[in-house]
C-alpha atoms as one frame of an Amber mdcrd trajectory, in Angstrom:
protein
 111.643 131.053  34.536 110.216 127.811  35.739 111.827 126.060  32.770 115.212
 127.599  33.552 114.921 126.560  37.176 114.118 123.009  36.139 117.119 122.978
  33.796 119.418 124.290  36.515 118.074 121.691  38.943 118.616 118.950  36.383
 122.190 120.066  35.707 122.875 120.194  39.459 121.470 116.700  39.854 123.648
 115.419  37.036 126.734 117.025  38.561 125.884 115.462  41.921 125.434 112.049
  40.322 128.717 112.468  38.439 130.504 113.445  41.656 129.047 110.434  43.436
 130.057 108.151  40.572 133.563 109.605  40.590 133.828 109.160  44.362 132.552
 105.595  44.071 135.108 104.803  41.362 137.916 106.319  43.423 136.838 104.335
  46.460 136.691 101.052  44.552 140.005 101.854  42.863 141.612 102.411  46.252
 140.129  99.177  47.633 141.251  97.059  44.676 144.728  98.605  44.682 145.029
  97.990  48.428 144.068  94.347  47.917 145.833  93.849  44.603 149.319  95.089
  45.494 149.826  92.609  48.409 148.226  89.893  46.277 150.647  90.641  43.448
 153.562  90.604  45.896 152.394  87.252  47.266 152.027  85.876  43.747 155.515
  87.001  42.686 157.365  86.006  45.861 155.436  82.848  46.774 153.465  81.210
  44.005 155.931  81.812  41.169 158.888  80.254  43.088 156.712  77.270  44.036
 155.753  76.644  40.416 159.348  77.246  39.312 160.640  74.723  41.857 158.379
  72.083  40.282 160.058  72.778  36.946 163.548  72.565  38.435 162.752  69.308
  40.240 162.251  67.406  36.981 165.424  68.693  35.320 169.133  68.141  35.628
 169.903  71.631  36.835 173.542  72.677  36.556 174.209  76.313  37.462 177.194
  76.545  35.090 175.409  75.002  32.130 172.765  76.567  29.914 171.350  73.165
  29.141 168.740  71.999  31.652 167.638  68.609  30.287 164.377  67.050  31.405
 164.966  63.956  33.555 161.445  63.267  34.807 161.297  61.692  38.250 164.975
  60.771  38.355 165.719  63.420  41.019 162.970  62.030  43.248 164.228  58.482
  42.779 167.775  59.477  43.683 166.499  61.220  46.805 164.716  58.173  48.171
 167.746  56.054  47.356 169.882  58.392  49.487 170.232  57.208  53.084 170.904
  60.756  54.318 167.598  61.949  52.826 165.658  59.085  54.405 167.311  59.863
  57.732 166.421  63.554  57.430 162.829  62.621  56.645 162.636  60.374  59.720
 164.193  63.095  61.888 161.662  65.623  60.616 158.752  63.372  61.590 160.398
  62.820  64.998 160.590  66.580  65.532 156.896  66.891  64.667 155.764  63.911
  66.756 157.625  65.042  69.883 157.687  68.811  69.462 154.019  69.589  68.816
 152.508  67.715  71.812 155.305  68.942  74.063 154.936  72.551  72.969 151.139
  72.551  73.286 151.187  70.817  76.674 153.788  73.136  78.198 152.173  76.247
  76.734 148.723  75.276  78.052 150.115  74.375  81.492 151.864  77.745  81.854
 148.761  79.568  80.589 146.569  77.825  83.187 149.033  78.694  85.949 149.222
  82.330  84.905 145.462  82.581  84.593 145.174  81.602  88.243 147.589  84.292
  89.421 146.374  87.702  90.537 149.663  89.446  91.308 152.480  90.240  88.863
 150.547  88.603  86.021 151.894  91.066  83.452 155.442  90.598  84.725 155.322
  86.814  84.375 153.782  87.042  80.912 156.603  89.324  79.820 159.263  87.040
  81.284 157.862  83.995  79.484 157.463  85.900  76.211 161.026  87.316  76.100
 162.642  84.082  74.751 160.237  84.096  71.788 161.502  87.480  70.599 165.129
  86.608  71.326 167.447  85.673  68.476 167.353  81.954  67.657 171.132  81.942
  67.291 171.598  83.458  70.759 169.216  80.976  72.384 170.830  78.044  70.570
 174.327  79.034  71.629 173.251  79.405  75.257 171.817  75.877  75.182 174.954
  74.644  73.439 177.168  76.214  76.094 175.077  74.866  78.977 175.037  71.324
  77.550 178.722  70.991  76.654 180.499  67.931  78.113 182.181  70.261  80.608
 179.239  72.662  80.754 177.100  73.902  83.608 174.442  71.148  83.391 176.965
  68.306  83.603 178.693  70.107  86.456 175.436  70.146  88.409 174.796  66.479
  87.594 178.221  65.533  88.933 177.602  67.579  92.091 174.427  65.551  92.626
 176.321  62.295  92.158 174.797  61.585  88.754 176.779  60.621  85.648 177.562
  63.285  83.073 175.651  63.163  79.790 176.786  63.685  76.211 173.690  65.638
  75.186 174.517  67.206  71.788 177.374  64.734  71.270 175.023  61.757  71.517
 173.023  60.677  68.437 170.279  59.441  70.772 170.034  62.575  72.923 170.812
  65.343  70.429 167.412  65.400  68.627 165.529  65.727  71.891 167.876  68.442
  73.127 167.205  70.489  69.976 163.450  69.901  70.341 163.683  71.009  73.976
 165.368  74.250  72.916 162.652  74.885  70.319 159.887  74.211  72.867 161.507
  76.540  75.393 161.826  79.375  72.895 158.257  79.026  71.602 156.741  78.718
  75.076 155.920  82.430  75.314 153.990  82.455  72.050 151.957  79.374  72.947
 151.310  80.746  76.431 149.970  84.002  75.021 147.693  82.236  72.536 146.281
  79.907  75.184 145.719  82.734  77.686 143.721  84.592  75.043 141.624  81.480
  74.454 141.108  80.836  78.168 139.952  84.394  78.768 137.358  83.952  76.026
 135.618  81.032  77.770 132.493  82.250  79.633 132.757  81.804  83.399 129.164
  80.629  83.668 130.126  77.199  82.295 132.608  76.650  85.132 130.118  77.957
  87.703 127.387  75.633  86.462 129.758  72.657  86.447 130.968  73.519  89.954
 127.372  73.640  91.205 126.772  70.222  89.626 129.747  68.865  91.586 132.212
  68.453  88.716 135.829  68.102  89.791 138.600  70.341  88.487 139.755  67.603
  86.116 136.248  67.080  84.713 135.845  70.846  84.206 139.176  70.933  82.407
 138.345  67.909  80.258 134.745  68.723  79.334 134.798  72.528  79.268 138.313
  73.935  78.842 139.646  71.540  76.220 136.534  71.476  73.956 136.117  75.268
  74.022 139.840  75.747  73.383 139.625  73.627  70.247 140.025  76.551  67.774
 143.068  77.780  69.715 144.547  74.282  69.861 144.014  73.901  66.116 145.747
  77.203  65.373 148.643  76.456  67.712 149.075  72.925  66.342 149.201  74.132
  62.728 151.721  76.878  63.545 153.859  74.503  65.616 153.679  71.786  62.955
 154.923  74.098  60.224 157.673  75.331  62.545 158.951  71.816  63.291 158.666
  70.711  59.681 160.861  73.686  58.743 163.342  73.322  61.621 166.693  74.714
  60.531 168.212  77.591  62.531 168.414  75.722  65.843 170.094  72.782  64.129
 172.693  74.933  62.386 173.522  76.775  65.611 173.465  73.880  68.080 174.967
  70.969  66.130 177.888  70.212  63.868 176.526  69.622  60.356 173.301  68.063
  61.600 175.159  65.530  63.638 176.201  63.454  65.331 175.670  60.777  62.673
 172.948  62.853  60.959 170.761  62.450  64.045 169.557  66.072  63.882 169.561
  66.569  60.106 166.039  67.587  59.113 164.545  67.885  55.652 165.132  71.642
  55.411 168.746  71.221  56.485 169.189  68.477  53.880 167.767  70.812  51.218
 170.261  73.466  52.300 173.129  70.982  51.978 172.009  69.848  48.528 171.487
  73.356  47.159 174.303  75.407  48.679 176.967  72.812  49.494 176.620  70.245
  46.714 174.975  72.661  44.219 172.569  69.894  43.202 169.643  72.181  42.473
 167.504  69.507  40.825 167.554  67.234  43.871 167.151  70.225  46.213 164.064
  71.360  44.300 162.654  67.828  44.389 163.171  67.722  48.164 161.452  71.118
  48.412 158.436  69.790  46.522 158.296  66.813  48.881 158.453  69.174  51.871
 155.654  71.277  50.372 153.497  68.172  49.932 154.186  67.056  53.514 153.286
  70.457  54.983 150.107  70.639  52.908 149.015  67.100  53.834 149.917  67.619
  57.489 147.942  70.874  57.684 144.884  69.342  56.014 145.092  66.355  58.366
 145.195  68.626  61.394 142.223  70.605  60.104 140.339  67.356  59.587 141.099
  65.899  63.013 141.097  68.942  65.288 138.470  71.168  63.690 135.406  70.224
  65.707 132.524  72.506  66.604 131.486  72.547  70.246 128.247  74.094  71.456
 126.906  74.213  75.008
């Protein structure tokens, strides 16, 4: 009887181990499937097109022809010989150089103001965040209507005795008007990110600095800015990618990236090459250049802004 009991106990132990092994396999299978399916989707929808665009960029790609001859770097050479491409590249860097500091500065300023309010804080946050979730086309058309030669803004300028401005009809003013619209629409997002970062800074640092006699500016410079560095880095990377890929505001606010190509960015130039001129080889080459710029710009930001601060 003792032998039978031992055998039954052994069989029960084996069944328990088998059940545990089966459960462990099911758990790992679920985990790997959960990770693998999004990874496969990312690979198919992101990495494969990127690699494919490299192949297209070194070929003479005619949609109507089965022959796609290899041309090497000829598409890249023709791009840099094109004045419109060089102008779009310069405009893209202008958008980045003006848009990122402006967006970060305005977002941080609004966040600091809202952090100091005690009443209706939620209401003001909602009001500032609404433009971010509003359609880009709708926002762009409102700006376009307000800044028409006979629009509301020029009417107010004339009432104040100031000369009317061309705004979107001026090659010198149009880029900054588009950047202004982009900053205004993204203000809510930047404000929310900065408020989250500000609320994560321990109050004891400000109290200690106040006891030591530090002014508000010194507290802002030596406490707020250093401890907000991770938030600033995140916001700068997101804003940089957004301005490097500027497209929808330009299509909605300007006429063909004008006037005089003053608002034509690199993404808009790619759109014109691919879907207006059907020059897929040059469009793919411009896409590769844009990819390289975004990658280099992101790595540069990580290098410059990613600093550890410890108090």
